[in-house]
N, C-alpha and C positions, 0 to 999 in steps of 0.2 A: 881290619875291622870286619865283622860279620856283615853280610849283605842285608839281613833283616835290620840290624842296628843302624846301618848306613841309611836305609830307607826311612826309619823312624826319625833319625836326626834330620834328614833332608825335609821331611814333612812338618816337623814340629819345632825345630830349634829356632830361637830368636836371634841367634848369632848370624851375622852376615845377611841381614834381611834388606832387600832392595826396596825402592819406592813402590808402594802399592802392593807389596807382597805380604800376605797375612798368613803366618804359620797356623797349623791346626792346633786348637786348644785341646786339653785333655779329653773332654767329653766328645769332641768331634773325632779325635783319633780313636777312642774306644769304639765308637759307632762304626768307623771304617774298618777297624781290626776285626770286629765281629762279622762284618759282611765278608771280609776276606777269608776268615776262618770257616764260615758256613759254606763257602764255595770251594774249600779245600786248598786255598792259596795262603801265602804268607806275605808280609810287607814287601819283601824284595821283588815279588812278581809285578808290583805296580810300575817298576821301571820300564817294563816291556808292554804295558797296556796300550791298546788302541782306543780310539774314541768310542767304538762300540763296546769295548770291555768296560770302560768307565760307566757307560749307560746300563749295560746288562748286569754287571757284577756289583757295582757300587750304587747304582740307581741315581747317578748324578748326571747333569748335563749343563750346557751353556757356561755360565760364569764360574761354576764350581770346577768344571773340567779345566778351564783356563787357569784358575787359581792353583790347582794341584800341579798342572803342567809347569807353571812358572816356579813353583817350589822345587820341582824335580830338576829344572834347568840350572839351579844354583848349586848342584851337587859338588862340582869341582871346586868352586870358590869356597863353599862351606868346609869342605875337607881340608883345604889349605888353612883356613882360619882356625879350625879345631886343632890342627897339627901345631900351629903356633902356640896355642894355649897349652898343649901337651908338653911343649918344650920348657914351659915354666912350671910344670907340675900339676896342671889341671886337666883331668880326664872327663869324658862324658860316658855315662852308662844309660842304657835304655831298658825297657821292659823285655827286650829280647835277650838280654845278657844274663848269664847264670849268676853273676855277682850282684844283680839288682836286689835291693832290700826285700828279703822273703817275707818278713813280718808285715811289711806294708802291703805286699801283694795279697797276703792272706786276709788281712783285716780291712783294707780299704777297697779291695777289688777293683772295679772299673774306674773308680775315682783316683787311682794311682796316677801320678804324673808320668807321661811317656819317657821323660828324660830327667836325669839328675846330673849336674856338674859336680865334680868331687875332687878333693885333694887329700891324700892320705891312704891308709891301709884299709881296703875294702873288706878284708877278712874280719875287721872289727864288727861288722854288721851281724855276724853270727854269734856274738857274745850276748850276755844278759845285762840289762840296763835298768836303772831307776831314773825316771824323768824328774827334772826339777824345773819348776816354772814359778814366776812371780813378777813383782813390780820392778821397774827400772830404778825407781827412787826407793831406797831402803834405809832403814834405821839400823843402829848397832845391834839391837836384839835380833833383827831379821838375819843379819850376817852371822851372828853367833849360832843361831838355831840351824841355819843352813850348813855351816861348816861341821857342826856336831853331827847332824843327820847324815851328811856325806861320809864322814869317817865311819859311821856305823854301817852304812850300806856297802861301802868299799870293803869293809872287813868281812862281809858276807859274800863277796865275789862279784858285786854289781859294779859296772861302770856307770858313768853319768851321761845322759842324753839331755840336751837343752837346745835353746834357740840361739845361743851365742851372743845374746844382747847384753847391754849393761845391766847391772843390778844382780838379781838372783842367779840368772843364767851364768854370768861370768864368775861369780863367787863359787857356785857349785862346781863348775868345770875346773877352775884353778885349784880348788881344794882336792878334787879327785886326782888331778895330774901331780900335785905336790905329794900325794900319798902313794904315788907309783901305780895308779889305776889307769883307766882308759876312758876316752870321751868321744862322743859323736855330737857335733853341732849341726843342726838343720837351720841354715841361715836364710834370711829373707832378703839379703842384699849382696853386696859385692864380695865374691871370693878373692878377687885381686887385692882388695883393701886389707883383708885378713892376712894374706900372704906377705904383706909388707912388714908384718910384725915378726921380729926375729924369734921371739919365744914360740909363736905359732909354728914357724918353720922347723924349729928344733924338735918340737913334740911330734910333728908330722914325720920328720925324718927318723925318729926313733920308734915309730910305729904305734904311738899311744893316742894319737888324735886323728880323727877323720872329719873333714868339713864336707857338708853336702848342701846343695842349693838347687832349687828349681829355676831360679833366675839365672840369666846369662851372666858370665863372670864379671862383667863390668857394670852390672845393673845397680841403680841407686835404690834406696829404701822405698818399699811400696807397701802401703797398709794392707792391701788385699793379700799380698804374698806372706806378710807377717801373720795374718789370720790363718792362712792355709797351712803354714808350716807347723802350727800348733798340733794339727792332727797327726803329722808325721812323728812328733815327739811322743804323743800318747800311743800311737800304733807301734812304735819301736820299743816301748817300755814294758817291763813286767808290771810296774805300777808307777804312778807319777805323783810327786809331792807338790802340792800348792803351798808355797810359803806365805805369800801375801797377795791378796786380790782386792781390787776395788769392787764396789757394789754396783752391779747393773751396768758396768761400762769397762772398756779396755780389753786387750787381747787375752790377758790371763783369765778374766771372768768368762769371756766368750768361749775360749778353748776348753775350760773346765766344764762349763755347761754342756757343750757339745759332746764331750766325752761321757758325761753322766747319762746323756741320752743314748749315745751309740754303744757305750760300754766296751771300748777298745781295750781298756785296761782299768784296774782299780784306781779310783781317784782318792788319794790321801790328802788331808788338809790340816795344816797346823791349827790347833784349837786355841787360837789367839782371839782377843776381843774385836779384832778388825771386823767391821760390818760385812765386808765381802766374804771373809773366811766363814763367819757364822752363817751367812746365807747359803754358802755352798754346802756346809755340813747339814743344814736343814733340807737341802735338796737331795742329800744322799751321799755326799762325800764322807769318807771314813776319817773321823777325827784322830789326830796323833798329838802327843805332847812332847815336852823335852825328855821325858822318860822312855820314849819310843825306842825299841831295840833294833830297828832297822829291817825287821821282817815284814812281810805283807800280811796284814790282818785279813781274816775272812770277811768278805763284804756282806752287808745285810741284803736280804732278798729285795729286789726292786721290781715289783709286779707291774710297774708302769712301763718298763722296757719290754717291748715285744719283739725286737730284732737287734741282735748284738752287732752284726757287721753289715757293711754295705753289700748290695748284690754283687756277686763275684762270678757270674756265669762265664765270663771270658777266660777266667783262670781255672775253671773246672775242666776246661777242654784240653786237648792234647797240645795245642799250640798256645803257649802262655805269653803272647805278645800283644 
């Protein structure tokens, strides 16, 4: 493991956390990384920091120095725990790794998570994807539309990226795999739970499925993580299809509204009478029907959007960690 990656994992991973030890959150790590970068240093250098270095380079003292020192002290035990995960097919990649999702770095900038836990072929990250999002509870019409749309986008060379949840996510991913395409799932909960399913393991082993999660591998479902993973789907996608959304509530609605504001990718929305779908189209989502050919329509100009991407100053620099 590269030492920069080792440092990021030691500072930010929620695996093997002792009592009272609080890993750095993404925003906290980004602030630390910027300070290191500005001083001509990289994350690995923090292993050799003195108390004076913490104060002069990072501008921290007291409790924060103790917090980071306690995180660094768990390096050996964390490495052992991560090796055990690796033995069952789960790796960890950090913002210091070349295989970290490049599209997320470009579009999300400083809000990119420092760590992803993953299972599968990371080379899949470099391919092109159509995102599919929607409700967990679906009707037969929703399933039929999703399957037909996936077949069209697969025929144009797109894989499917989704959140791996029940409903539209599962329907779209399964259809893509059935048609011999490739899938990325950005999960909001347990990788270990997914790996207990034999079909998931088979697709991972043949190189057509990649599972990615910010949550530690044994984490339970968390609403906040589910909301956050929506942005990873949109950022990974060439465009994202909203099949079914509730109105003014739920993760599908929140994710689509955020993407319409941030413009990470075009938001396509099934032109169905569902109130949520109609409201998203009114907000600027591009309507598609059953006759959609799978290509990405030209978006209408949205003069309300003043900034397409998050600030990405840390990734404009020579040290992209």
